[in-house]
MARGUDO-811120 format. One line per 2 residues: number of its first residue (from 0); their letters; for each residue x, y, z of N, C-alpha, C. Coordinates in steps of 0.001 Angstrom, whole numbers. Layout:
// residues N
NUM	a	X:Y:Z:X:Y:Z:X:Y:Z | ...
END
This chain:
// residues 267
0	ml	-20856:15367:-15924:-20225:14136:-15315:-19344:13353:-16340 | -18043:12848:-15839:-17082:12203:-16503:-17491:10850:-16623
2	vh	-17208:10006:-17577:-17229:8510:-17702:-15908:7732:-17857 | -15885:6782:-16914:-14375:6000:-16901:-14172:5774:-18480
4	pq	-12985:5758:-18681:-12489:5676:-20154:-12512:4058:-20585 | -12781:3230:-19712:-12931:1852:-20132:-11522:1209:-20906
6	fd	-10538:1356:-20158:-9192:852:-20669:-9205:-702:-20916 | -8485:-885:-21768:-8304:-2295:-22036:-7294:-2817:-20850
8	pv	-7667:-3752:-20022:-6858:-4170:-18874:-5456:-4780:-19516 | -5396:-5234:-20706:-4359:-5907:-21307:-3532:-4952:-21827
10	al	-2230:-4745:-21284:-1408:-3643:-22042:-753:-4126:-23260 | -474:-5408:-23276:314:-6046:-24389:-59:-7571:-24384
12	al	-375:-8001:-25835:-626:-9424:-25880:281:-9825:-26858 | 817:-10991:-26557:2052:-11521:-27318:1482:-13013:-27550
14	gp	578:-13322:-28446:172:-14695:-28785:-866:-15004:-27558 | -526:-16132:-26830:-1408:-16332:-25558:-885:-15691:-24256
16	iq	263:-15101:-24385:759:-14277:-23388:113:-12893:-23293 | -555:-12658:-22180:-1058:-11307:-21866:-267:-10547:-20802
18	ih	-51:-9343:-21053:567:-8416:-19841:-424:-7458:-19747 | -912:-7470:-18352:-1748:-6484:-17770:-1241:-5233:-17216
20	wy	-2091:-4270:-17362:-1623:-3004:-16901:-1281:-3070:-15443 | -2360:-3632:-14641:-2208:-4029:-13169:-982:-4656:-12797
22	gl	-466:-5596:-13490:798:-6085:-13221:1918:-5344:-13480 | 1980:-4517:-14406:2979:-3542:-14920:3061:-2523:-13721
24	ty	1957:-1935:-13112:1961:-1074:-12028:2537:-1649:-10781 | 2473:-3143:-10608:3457:-3550:-9463:4909:-3545:-9958
26	li	5191:-3898:-10895:6623:-3779:-11561:7008:-2308:-11354 | 6361:-1273:-11656:6709:143:-11589:6903:259:-10041
28	af	6123:-11:-9193:5938:142:-7785:7437:-481:-7318 | 7807:-1611:-7623:9035:-2343:-7259:10337:-1469:-7853
30	al	10055:-979:-8935:11314:-434:-9648:11434:1119:-8878 | 10433:1872:-8640:10465:2954:-7827:11104:2777:-6448
32	fl	10656:1692:-5746:11218:1431:-4470:12665:1353:-4553 | 13207:622:-5490:14596:279:-5889:15335:1679:-5793
34	vl	14846:2422:-6697:15500:3806:-7007:15606:4615:-5814 | 14625:4672:-4933:14448:5457:-3791:15244:5095:-2734
36	ar	15173:3854:-2509:15987:3033:-1384:17385:3105:-1582 | 17851:2856:-2769:19111:3176:-3159:19715:4588:-2750
38	kr	18999:5634:-3196:19290:6898:-2856:19200:7242:-1249 | 18303:6584:-677:18096:6495:759:19538:6203:1424
40	vq	20108:5067:1017:21085:4458:1832:22489:4959:1509 | 22434:6201:699:23522:6981:389:23763:8147:1545
42	ra	22775:8125:2301:22748:9018:3346:24209:8731:4352 | 24917:9703:4870:26334:9295:5654:25883:8438:6713
44	df	24859:8379:7493:24794:7466:8745:24324:6256:8179 | 23805:6020:7075:23454:4566:6477:24676:4006:6059
46	va	25555:4817:5116:26788:4366:4816:27614:3924:5900 | 27698:4882:6816:28510:4420:8026:28182:3088:8684
48	ag	26890:2642:8672:26244:1570:9200:26541:282:8058 | 27100:473:7101:27440:-452:5924:26483:-814:5081
50	wt	25385:-59:4914:24274:-150:3892:24950:-51:2428 | 24554:-1024:1586:25019:-1004:395:23990:-1294:-783
52	rr	24108:-1050:-1943:23104:-1281:-2970:22658:-2595:-3062 | 23525:-3429:-2744:23149:-5052:-2714:22156:-5319:-1555
54	di	22373:-4612:-427:21386:-4708:551:19972:-4320:88 | 19731:-3536:-550:18478:-2902:-1161:17840:-3893:-2264
56	ed	18653:-4532:-3082:18231:-5583:-3986:17646:-6817:-3146 | 18425:-7052:-1973:17988:-8376:-1249:16548:-7871:-647
58	il	16616:-6670:76:15389:-6186:768:14244:-6382:-278 | 14477:-5880:-1556:13208:-5800:-2667:12692:-7255:-2885
60	fy	13781:-8244:-2872:13302:-9618:-2949:12504:-10139:-1880 | 12848:-9942:-647:12152:-10084:487:10785:-9526:495
62	gv	10806:-8126:151:9655:-7432:146:8525:-7852:-791 | 9038:-8254:-2076:8207:-8749:-2912:7401:-10098:-2414
64	lg	8077:-10904:-1777:7422:-12141:-1163:6549:-11793:-236 | 6771:-10635:656:5908:-10228:1707:4598:-9565:1188
66	vv	4708:-8926:126:3665:-8246:-370:2684:-9193:-994 | 3299:-9928:-1747:2482:-11013:-2714:1717:-11861:-1509
68	ig	2280:-12745:-794:1910:-13512:102:956:-12846:1306 | 1643:-11843:1824:693:-11248:2873:-339:-10439:2350
70	gr	-313:-9904:1109:-1582:-9242:774:-2683:-10316:363 | -2240:-11449:-340:-3261:-12474:-618:-3805:-13203:627
72	vg	-3123:-13309:1466:-3510:-14089:2866:-4566:-13248:3408 | -4045:-11970:3567:-4726:-10918:4311:-6006:-10615:3795
74	ya	-6266:-10706:2306:-7361:-10424:1666:-8371:-11615:2162 | -7745:-12909:2056:-8706:-13930:2414:-9133:-13994:3725
76	lf	-8407:-13517:4830:-8650:-13566:6246:-9596:-12306:6622 | -9084:-11116:6087:-9905:-9944:6588:-11338:-9795:5816
78	yk	-11345:-10202:4403:-12478:-9847:3650:-13388:-11067:3302 | -12810:-12154:3153:-13698:-13377:2739:-13128:-14607:3486
80	pg	-13194:-14565:4831:-12696:-15670:5550:-13489:-16976:5406 | -14858:-17078:5359:-15601:-18067:5192:-15246:-18705:3874
82	qy	-15176:-17980:2792:-15009:-18523:1332:-13673:-19376:1355 | -12623:-18615:1767:-11502:-19243:1667:-10875:-20347:2654
84	la	-11594:-20253:3921:-11348:-21334:4798:-12086:-22659:4209 | -13117:-22484:3524:-13789:-23570:2993:-13221:-24048:1814
86	np	-12386:-23083:1059:-11692:-23485:-245:-10299:-23028:-69 | -9473:-23427:887:-8096:-22841:990:-7348:-22773:-255
88	ae	-7507:-23794:-1338:-6708:-23788:-2368:-7000:-22626:-3392 | -7967:-21918:-3018:-8227:-20692:-3979:-7302:-19483:-3558
90	il	-6783:-19545:-2271:-5871:-18400:-1855:-4769:-18470:-2733 | -4276:-19489:-3425:-3064:-19569:-4308:-3506:-18949:-5628
92	mv	-4901:-18870:-6050:-5356:-18480:-7362:-5321:-16961:-7352 | -4068:-16339:-7513:-4037:-14849:-7213:-4502:-14139:-8522
94	wk	-4487:-15052:-9741:-4974:-14384:-10974:-6493:-13986:-10892 | -7278:-14608:-9840:-8655:-14274:-9731:-8908:-12899:-8941
96	gg	-7813:-12305:-8628:-7780:-10897:-7890:-8026:-11014:-6404 | -7679:-9861:-5800:-8187:-9929:-4289:-6703:-9751:-3694
98	ms	-6511:-8594:-3112:-5094:-8237:-2482:-5606:-7216:-1384 | -4997:-7345:-231:-5354:-6439:969:-3895:-5752:1274
100	fh	-4040:-4444:1261:-2912:-3611:1695:-2330:-3972:3002 | -3430:-4085:3922:-3021:-4368:5629:-2369:-5643:5558
102	gg	-2915:-6649:4812:-2340:-7872:4839:-923:-7705:4283 | -681:-7117:3198:538:-7055:2537:1583:-6211:3405
104	ll	1020:-5256:4372:1980:-4662:5212:2407:-5585:6220 | 1533:-6445:6779:2021:-7496:7786:3064:-8426:6941
106	gv	2721:-8856:5872:3769:-9517:5133:4987:-8990:5086 | 5225:-7773:4746:6349:-7005:4369:6985:-7011:6022
108	ia	6308:-6455:6941:6941:-6630:8315:7549:-7914:8551 | 7064:-9131:8432:7507:-10390:8508:8782:-10584:7738
110	am	8619:-10140:6481:9822:-10472:5674:10874:-9585:6059 | 10699:-8329:6452:11903:-7385:6743:12327:-8092:7992
112	al	11562:-8645:8935:12119:-9185:10233:13015:-10397:9899 | 12794:-11358:9002:13578:-12276:8391:14931:-11813:7838
114	ya	14721:-10614:6859:15951:-10064:6555:16839:-9586:7537 | 16291:-8746:8438:17128:-8150:9544:17920:-9413:10302
116	rs	16993:-10513:10379:17702:-11622:11238:18761:-12148:10528 | 18572:-12257:9315:19491:-13067:8480:20839:-12106:8278
118	rk	20771:-11023:8335:21844:-9904:7949:22476:-9574:9350 | 21703:-9963:10513:22208:-9288:11846:22034:-7833:11826
120	rs	20796:-7302:11139:20777:-5855:11285:19599:-5656:12309 | 19535:-4382:12534:18466:-3877:13556:17228:-3855:12640
122	fl	16215:-4434:13009:14900:-4610:12599:14153:-3144:12252 | 14381:-2410:13333:13898:-932:13211:14471:-160:12269
124	qv	15904:-314:12258:16617:474:11154:16128:-146:9773 | 16067:-1465:9523:15601:-1855:8231:14383:-1242:7920
126	md	13281:-1115:8742:11977:-429:8586:12192:981:8264 | 12951:1627:8833:13372:3122:8633:13879:3354:7350
128	vv	14593:2333:6814:15112:2517:5370:13918:2269:4394 | 13062:1290:4705:12115:1024:3572:10970:1911:3860
130	ap	10228:2338:4763:9182:3282:5024:8996:4372:3935 | 9979:5193:3967:9874:6384:2967:9639:5938:1438
132	cv	10108:4799:1172:10082:4546:-397:8906:3656:-674 | 7895:3590:122:6704:2605:-68:5704:3327:-893
134	pt	5335:4689:-243:4249:5460:-858:4014:5623:-2381 | 5238:5650:-3093:5286:5830:-4481:4687:4452:-5192
136	gl	5136:3390:-4413:4620:2163:-4938:3000:1974:-4864 | 2548:2568:-3735:1143:2591:-3426:344:3336:-4548
138	aa	1145:4605:-4963:324:5520:-5948:368:4735:-7231 | 1417:3912:-7579:1306:3268:-8875:215:2261:-8999
140	vr	99:1478:-7982:-811:477:-7829:-2280:974:-7894 | -2526:2233:-7335:-3921:3036:-7384:-4215:3262:-8815
142	ig	-3178:3669:-9632:-3424:4046:-11043:-3810:2678:-11720 | -3256:1450:-11282:-3615:292:-11869:-5166:-26:-11460
144	nf	-5573:321:-10179:-7063:165:-9878:-7841:1092:-10787 | -7446:2207:-11043:-8210:3070:-11878:-8275:2727:-13350
146	in	-7269:2246:-13693:-7183:1705:-15228:-8260:486:-15424 | -8212:-474:-14313:-9130:-1592:-14280:-10743:-1094:-14117
148	ge	-10840:-44:-13542:-12099:549:-13191:-12692:-156:-12026 | -11848:-515:-11114:-12322:-1316:-9727:-12150:-349:-8712
150	lw	-12554:-625:-7665:-12669:93:-6328:-13033:1401:-6514 | -14309:1462:-7113:-14831:2768:-7518:-15421:3514:-6132
152	gr	-15818:4900:-6349:-16087:5501:-5192:-17534:5469:-4933 | -17906:6111:-3660:-19291:6227:-3553:-20015:7227:-4180
154	la	-21361:7439:-4151:-22042:8339:-5017:-21710:9693:-4693 | -21651:10472:-5805:-21214:11966:-5677:-22303:12739:-6422
156	dq	-22222:14109:-6076:-23071:14989:-6588:-22638:15314:-8101 | -23489:15275:-9041:-23209:15418:-10383:-22695:16832:-10857
158	sl	-22723:17684:-9959:-21999:18918:-10115:-20536:19033:-9825 | -20185:17865:-9167:-18750:17927:-8910:-17929:17579:-10205
160	pw	-17073:18634:-10469:-16500:18546:-11844:-15770:17218:-12205 | -15281:16532:-11244:-14541:15219:-11594:-15300:14024:-11211
162	am	-16556:14304:-10798:-17559:13016:-10571:-17530:12300:-11913 | -17408:10781:-11674:-17338:9845:-12832:-18201:8763:-12744
164	af	-18712:8304:-13818:-19457:7051:-13950:-18670:5975:-14168 | -18815:4823:-13473:-18082:3689:-13672:-18948:2587:-14134
166	pq	-19027:2152:-15666:-19894:1329:-16027:-19622:50:-15226 | -18539:-364:-14854:-18210:-1656:-14075:-19146:-1899:-12899
168	sg	-19593:-683:-12431:-20570:-814:-11005:-21839:-1185:-11375 | -22155:-1313:-12605:-23434:-1843:-13101:-24625:-586:-13200
170	sm	-23962:587:-13129:-25038:1862:-13283:-24068:2819:-13665 | -24883:3947:-14204:-23978:5180:-14832:-24296:6424:-13821
172	va	-24483:5994:-12534:-24535:7259:-11629:-23212:7953:-11338 | -23101:9194:-10864:-21992:9885:-10654:-21315:9252:-9299
174	rh	-20167:9166:-9440:-19311:8742:-8146:-18116:9275:-8066 | -17410:9083:-6739:-16083:9843:-6726:-15055:8974:-7272
176	ps	-14184:9334:-7795:-13002:8589:-8345:-12098:8132:-7356 | -12346:7363:-6375:-11698:7250:-5229:-10304:6722:-5384
178	qi	-10071:6096:-6587:-8845:5500:-6820:-7763:6691:-6959 | -8169:7761:-7379:-7434:8804:-7716:-7185:9602:-6380
180	yq	-8280:9682:-5660:-8039:10138:-4201:-7055:9445:-3340 | -6881:8246:-3403:-5978:7321:-2655:-4529:7480:-3464
182	fl	-4461:7879:-4754:-3283:8011:-5436:-2527:9343:-4876 | -3527:10349:-4696:-3205:11559:-4207:-2840:11574:-2709
184	le	-3647:10852:-1887:-3408:10834:-454:-2328:9999:-11 | -2657:8720:-69:-1630:7709:456:-460:7433:-412
186	gl	-603:7925:-1565:629:7692:-2608:1508:9075:-2564 | 983:10116:-3232:1936:11185:-3531:2057:12009:-2126
188	ll	1051:12443:-1482:1048:13360:-300:1801:12518:724 | 1592:11341:1038:2317:10513:2268:3831:10501:1580
190	fv	4285:10404:453:5596:10245:-72:6156:11569:319 | 5741:12551:-3:6335:13967:230:6672:14313:1543
192	ll	5570:14083:2435:5558:14142:3906:6544:13377:4492 | 6654:12112:4316:7550:11136:4894:9011:11252:4238
194	wf	9106:11631:3090:10368:11683:2467:11201:12891:3293 | 10477:13948:3190:11094:15207:3779:11264:14929:5441
196	ya	10451:14294:6079:10448:14032:7388:11717:13217:7751 | 12086:12229:6723:13125:11327:6983:14388:11753:6644
198	rr	14515:13101:5978:15712:13572:5576:16795:14085:6750 | 16032:14370:7955:16933:14377:9099:16994:13287:10011
200	er	17773:13270:10598:18287:12010:11570:17171:12019:12582 | 16515:10648:12725:15564:10652:13657:15708:9520:14589
202	at	14974:9318:15658:15236:8227:16595:14781:6999:15906 | 15608:5778:16110:15605:4697:15332:13879:4220:15478
204	gq	13249:3876:14316:11944:3374:14484:10990:4458:14302 | 11397:5840:14249:10359:6876:14205:9929:6992:12879
206	va	10545:6883:11975:10254:7130:10423:9404:5942:10010 | 9545:4801:10453:8560:3639:10272:7223:3859:10949
208	aa	7354:4417:12139:6064:4722:12854:5319:5894:12254 | 5939:6902:11774:5390:7923:11029:4592:7338:9749
210	fv	5176:6315:9019:4557:5761:7947:3240:5070:8349 | 3375:4331:9299:2106:3654:9855:1188:4553:10145
212	fg	1556:5625:11025:439:6677:11368:-202:7284:10389 | 923:7806:9343:419:8692:8228:-548:7948:7229
214	yg	-207:6607:7016:-1025:5808:6090:-2352:5677:6658 | -2180:5169:7835:-3681:4915:8619:-4491:6231:8586
216	vl	-4018:7180:8825:-4947:8542:8710:-5462:8785:7278 | -4590:8860:6540:-4881:9181:4992:-5958:8116:4501
218	rf	-5601:6853:4905:-6442:5935:4253:-7734:5923:4803 | -7892:6206:5998:-9102:6330:6760:-10023:7271:6121
220	va	-9361:8504:6001:-10108:9564:5394:-10450:9094:3784 | -9723:8534:3077:-10119:8145:1706:-11193:7160:1699
222	ey	-11251:6301:2636:-12366:5261:2738:-13909:5857:2795 | -13860:7221:3162:-15422:8006:3155:-15767:8106:1855
224	fr	-14808:8100:778:-15123:8276:-510:-15132:7049:-1346 | -14739:5834:-697:-14485:4647:-1572:-15807:3743:-1254
226	ep	-16360:3247:-2303:-17634:2466:-2081:-17167:1040:-1149 | -17665:802:-104:-17544:-437:706:-17682:-1649:-202
228	ds	-16868:-2819:98:-16893:-3906:-569:-18474:-4491:-410 | -19112:-4928:-1686:-20346:-5189:-1646:-20913:-6222:-759
230	fl	-20004:-7305:-432:-20014:-8546:344:-20037:-8192:1761 | -19576:-6854:2165:-19298:-6558:3557:-20276:-5328:3800
232	gl	-20308:-4354:3041:-20945:-3091:3442:-20212:-2426:4455 | -20955:-1499:5006:-20483:-739:6142:-20649:-1544:7561
234	la	-19642:-1447:8341:-19630:-2218:9523:-20176:-1505:10769 | -19689:-1723:12252:-20036:-1038:13166:-19580:380:13021
236	lg	-20461:1267:13706:-20261:2892:13598:-20208:3262:12246 | -20788:2636:11285:-20883:3071:9893:-19513:3122:9119
238	ms	-18597:2432:9661:-17253:2451:9236:-16997:1045:8283 | -16168:1445:7374:-15815:285:6335:-14736:-665:7040
240	mg	-14726:-1855:6427:-13602:-2567:6831:-12123:-1843:6791 | -12030:-1403:5615:-10625:-553:5532:-10477:227:6749
242	qw	-11397:1100:7239:-11389:2039:8142:-11070:1404:9572 | -11781:107:9701:-11473:-438:11093:-10060:-1116:10883
244	lc	-9564:-1429:9795:-8154:-1949:10007:-7043:-967:10043 | -7520:517:9613:-6530:1650:9861:-6605:2085:11347
246	vp	-7604:1861:12117:-7684:2196:13470:-6510:1760:14339 | -6172:378:14345:-4978:128:14961:-3698:476:14482
248	mi	-3619:900:13120:-2461:1401:12484:-2306:2860:13165 | -3252:3489:13042:-3237:5008:13708:-2706:5079:15213
250	la	-3342:4051:15956:-3101:4065:17212:-1620:3527:17666 | -1123:2466:16831:22:1938:16998:1157:2892:16420
252	ga	835:3449:15336:1952:4431:14802:2134:5631:15710 | 956:6108:16367:1256:7251:17068:1959:6908:18525
254	gl	1663:5625:19037:2264:5166:20075:3734:4806:20031 | 4025:4133:19063:5403:3828:18689:6298:5107:18331
256	ww	5652:5885:17774:6467:7179:17391:6884:7988:18741 | 6014:8028:19513:6310:8765:20810:7276:7854:21626
258	wf	6859:6559:21578:7768:5618:22428:9420:5781:21977 | 9448:5509:20653:10691:5684:20012:11548:7097:20278
260	gr	10755:8162:20071:11310:9399:20579:11650:9658:21812 | 10873:9061:22875:11389:9129:24211:12585:8381:24431
262	kg	12895:7140:23808:14146:6482:23961:15256:7232:23301 | 15067:7827:22152:15996:8699:21676:17327:8110:21047
264	is	17015:6837:20629:18263:6277:19990:18292:6588:18296 | 19469:7273:18268:19324:7755:16657:19872:6593:15763
266	t	19430:6581:14523:19898:5660:13425:21269:6243:12941
END
């Protein structure tokens, strides 16, 4: 059985200023998005639609706001509504931790809607540009979760070669390194599938819908190996909160992909 290496969460300390690995993984996530999105808008159809590198920089600004605000508010509403409704000021205390991907996704959707409206662009086309460039960022953040030794997995058989004990969990039992599973599934695998799917011209909105469906499915699977939040446990039908939040993503993603394909409007 492996043991989590117990990384120092602080990557660099300059006097009273501390730079955490988790924060750096967010910076890496945003940098990867910038590189990939710039490459994506070099495609002939996007060039013809007037997309430029400046557009990607503006999208990144809107996206960062959406991720941070949506992720934090989503965590408060989805996971600890009682606590944060009683103490709403704590929602602003991001340094205490607590971010929700599903909340971040809603935040990004709202931010992209604002961007599309301000630039008089098609909202669906904006989402099609953004979607394939997101999974690498998710992969980076999961590495941050692993470095912090948080979001550890459920109990695993000690004979599993990569079973790992996480001292942060309060015990030294063998667990699945679920952060790595999520890094591989909703990060690398989803990126490869979506990037190649998006290389061909698709009906407007289909690439974004494929991301919603693909993430929902892969996160749903990964949740079977991730320890549920201690303050929630498993909910109805033995499913975690993460899985329940993925159900509407899977249904909506599949339905929208079919609907956009039926309309057949190309980007």
